[in-house]
Steps between C-alpha positions, in 0.01 A plus 500: 500500500567688819649359815256346743467717809513374855130440559530457876511872580497674160143619528555772765720802418560617858839495669713715724427688818223349718436210259535151644350155450305273728549128551275432199727720284234771454604863463458701821510877548603578858369831632714637783225735618241228562768236573313255275572320178251501216478239224526661156340289231512551125179709482638758749848510350467824300355688795772357724769620258359852506458514877844346559649780288246770587750747642727483195209525254356802678845659529554463123159657434577790736833564326329501162243745633769725647695494177204575277215704642525525879739684725724308738271579793185398311666173395600431861140554611370275221759238605394515866128477420558214254707309757226535761231390254706202378575394857134522602395300192775246572403451865120532478437330168784292359621321814139414589473301173794275585502189715716525813792255494566292809831331417744751352850366444717804567806305390361473146501858383446544126798711397482703180817338366370148555166594345668652194728198452212253524228686309647728235675443173868586478467753216218686683708520816792657313265743324349607834849553645584727208168685520543571871841655430351706217223612738760604759691709248191656341332597830808698608552644152137611490531673838809683379352602164170614653696693764311351791544649844731327746219294656395346169862447400560312827188294436614427144838387630328274753293346220817456295660315791192277516531436125865401542403271790234327286751465217753339733237254623420403141871469412559273800199290402627489141838373619328220696285385207596188312 
C-alpha cells in the first residue's frame, strides 16, 4: 500500500512564480499585468500549467524546429508568432474563465520546493533530479554534435542551466523529505 498523500492541497499541481493562496487556502494565479489574482480550480489546472509555462514550452518547440527543419530566423519568427498567439489566448480566453480572487495572501506563496516535499514521492523526486541533469548534458551535447550556430549553442546552454536549476530544486526538496 502506498503512503497516504496530504489531501489538503494535493489536488492542484501549481506552484512557483505568481502562485499564491487565499484565506480559504485556494490556489491563486496572480497576473502582474492586470494586477488581479485568479482562482485556479481543478478543472482549469492543465490549462493553467500550460499557460504558466507557455514561454518555456514555446521556446522548446522553436528550438526543435530550428534544429530539425527550420532556419534560425524562421524558428525565431515562429517563436514570436506563437508567443503572441499564446498571450492573446491567455488574456482573452483563459483568464476570462477564472473567478477573480479578492483576498490573496501574498505571504503564502506556494514554493516549488514546498510543493515537491508535500506532494511527490521521494523516489520520483530523485529520478526527476537525475533526469534534469541528463537533460542538461544532452541538450549541450546535441548542440555540439549537430554543430549548431552560436545562437543555438547559447540557447542550448541556457536550457542546460535551467535543467541544472530544476535538478537543484529537486535535490533540495529530496533532502527535506522524511
